[in-house]
Every structure is written in structure tokens, then in C-alpha cells.
N, C-alpha and C positions, 0 to 999 in steps of 0.2 A: 746525177750522182748514183741513182738506182741502177742505171745501165753500167756504170763503172763498177759498182759492187758486184753485179752478175759476172762481169769479165774477170775481176780479181778472184772471185770464188772459183770459177771454172779453172783458172790457171792453177790455183792452189790445190786442186784435187789431184794433180798429177803426182804419182808416188815413185818416181825413179827413172832409171835408164837401163839400157841393155847391160847385162851382167857378164863380165869376163873373168871375175875372180870371186873369192868367197865373200869379200867385204869391200864395198866401194862407197865413196862419198862424192856428191856433186853440189857445188854452190852456185847459185844463180843470182845475178844482179837483176832487180826488177825496176824498169824504167817506165815513166809515163811522159810522153812527148819529149823523151831524151833526158828527163830529170829523174834522179835516183829517188825512189819512193820506198825501197825496202829490199828484202832478200828472201830467198827460198832455198833451203838446204834439204837434200835427200840422202839418206843412208840406207843402203840395201845390203843385207847379209843373206847368203845362200848356203844351204846345207843339204846336199842331196836334192830331192825334189821340193824342198820347202824354202820359201823366201820370207824374210821378215823385212818390212819396210817402215822407216821412220821419216815422216814428212813434217817439216817445221817452217812456217811462213809468217812473216810480219810485214805489213804495208802501212805506211802513213802518208796521206795526201794532205799537203798544207795549202792554206789559202791566206795570203798576206801574213806568213810566218805563224799562222795558227793551225793546229792540227784539226782539219776539217773532217777527216775520215780515217779511221784506223781499223785494221783487220789483222787478227791473230788466229792462226790455224795450226793445230797439232793433230796428226793422225798416226796411228800405229796399226799396221796391217800384217796378217799372216796369210801366206798363199800356199796351196798345194798344187804344184804344176801351174796351170793357167786359171785355176779357180780360187776365188777368195774364200778363205776358211774362217777368218776372224777379223773384226774391225772394232777399233775404239778411236773415235774422232771427237775433238772438242774445238769449238770455234767461238771467238768473240768478234761478232760482226758489228763494229761501231757501238758496242755496249749491249747488243743482243747476244745472249749466251745460248748456245745450242750444243747438245751432246748426242752423239749417235753411236750405238753399239750394235753389233751383229755377229752372228756365228752360224756356221753350217752344221746341220744335224745329220748330214749324210744324204738327205733327200731334198731339202730346201734350205735356202739361206734366210734365216730369221733375223729381222732387224726391228729395232724399236726407236722411234723418234717423234714424239714420245709414245705413239700408239704402235702396237705390234703389226708387222706385215710379213708375209711369207713370199719370198722371191724364188726364181728358179734355182735349182741346186748348184749350178755353176754360173757365177756372175763375175764380171770384171768391173773394176772402177775405171776412172780415166787414167789407165796405166800406160802412159806413153812409152815406158821402158820396154813394153812387151809388144812385138810386132803383131801378135794375135789381136791386139786392140783394134788394129786397122781393119779388121774383118767383122767387127761387132755391130749389130743394129741398135743395141741399147747398152748403156753404161751406167753404173751405180754412182749417184751423187752422194759422196760421203758426208756432206753437211746435212742434206735433207732426208737421206735414206730412200730416195726415190730412184727408179730406173728412168733414165733420160734417153729418148730416141735420138740417134745420131746418124749422120751419113758422112762417109769419108770419101774425099775426092783427091785423086792423085794429080799433082800439078807439074810433075817433071823435075828435071835437074836444074839447080841454080848454084851460083857462087855466093857464099856468105862469109863473113869474117868470124872466125872462131878463135878466141884468144889472140886477136890481132892478125891472124893468118887467113888469107883467102882460101876457102875450102869448098869443094864440091859437095852439095847436099841435096837430098831428095825432099821435095816440099809436098805437104799434104794439107788439105783444108778439112777441118772437122766442123760440120754443120749441125747445129742443135736448134731447137725452136727459138731460143732467146739470144743466141750468140753464135759467132763463128770464130774459130781459133785456127791459125795457121801454124804448122809444125815443120821443123827441118831436122832431118836425120842424115848424119855423115858417116862414112866409113862402114863399120860393122853394125849399122842401124842404131847408132847412138844418138839420142835426142840432144840437140845442141842449141836450139833456139825456138822461141814461141812468140807469136805476135797476134794481136787482135786490135779492134777499134771500138771505141765507145760510141754511143749514139750521136754524140756531138763531134765525132771525127778524131778524137784524141787517140794516140797510138800507145798501146800497152805492150811492152816487150820484155821477154826473159833473155838474158845473155849469160852464157856459162862463163864462170871465172876460172 
């Protein structure tokens, strides 16, 4: 279950998709071995060079009809260009409550969770909506407030089903110390699918609605 928790957390950190209008919304179905365990909704508003992101996720894993694990995550982010400017994230990880706040002071990004830390002035979260994320060596974990080392691997073109339609998409693998997440981007670099595996081999998947 701890491995599953790590994968669910990493998936929940993603705050949006490629922007083509002032305000857009994406709703994802979250599946575990093909069974519906929850949802994740992203709302992204862009005004000039500023983006505001709302990320809301809720997962419930049942065992013999009993809620064995629940995860509720809410994050609000403000971006200036490709740099995170402000963060307010709250997570209920199966009863463990964590709040992370951070803001840029123009020189560094200061985050508290619960102790203060000073990060580089321009940091990115697991911002799958932004192609610049694919070039980053480290990403901010908005639940822990820590920078996570990552490596992005391009895996080429594949055909995936997007809203029931066979669609050509580019696949990437995001490698981190404790997990791997595969991501698919279609058309104008819009994120359309996510998949990872638990330690026991179970498949966690995001499917766009």
C-alpha cells in the first residue's frame, strides 16, 4: 500500500495541460487495474504571462467493499511564465494531514512544510501541462515541499484511445527515485494519459474524460 500511495501522490501533483484559451478544464478518471478509484480535475486560467492552476483529486481504494485507503489533494498555484510564483497545497493522505505553502521573493522560492526551506528562484512542479517540464532535472513535490530528482525518457509515438478514439500520441517516461510515471501527449502537446505500476504490479491509470 505504501508503494501505491507514492504513485497516487505523484499522479496528483500534476497541475494541468497545455493552454490554448484563457480558461480550460480537464477531468480525469483514475483507474487501478481497470477499476474506478476516483477522479482528478484541473482548471487552468491564463492572463498574459500569469497562470493560475486549481488541482483537485480524490482517490478511494476499497478492499472487500471497505475503504482501505483514501487520498484527497487540493492545490492552488500561481505561475509567472515557466516559474512557480505561489503555492498553497493541502493533502489528506489516509488521515495524515499535510499543508504546504510557498512563494517566490524574486530571488528564491521559499517553502514551509513545516520547516522553512529556500529553493532556486525558478522552480517547476510536476507540471505536465508545460513542455518545459520535460527538460527539468528536478521538480517540486507540492505535498512534501521537496525538490525531486527526475529523468525524462522519450519513448516515441504510440496509438492510444482518447475519449474512445484511436489517437497518435508521444510517450515519455518520468523516472524518479521511488517511482516511474509514463505520460502521453497528443496533438498540440496536450497531456491525455498517465500510467504507472505499483510495487505489486498493479496498474494505475489516468484517462481523460
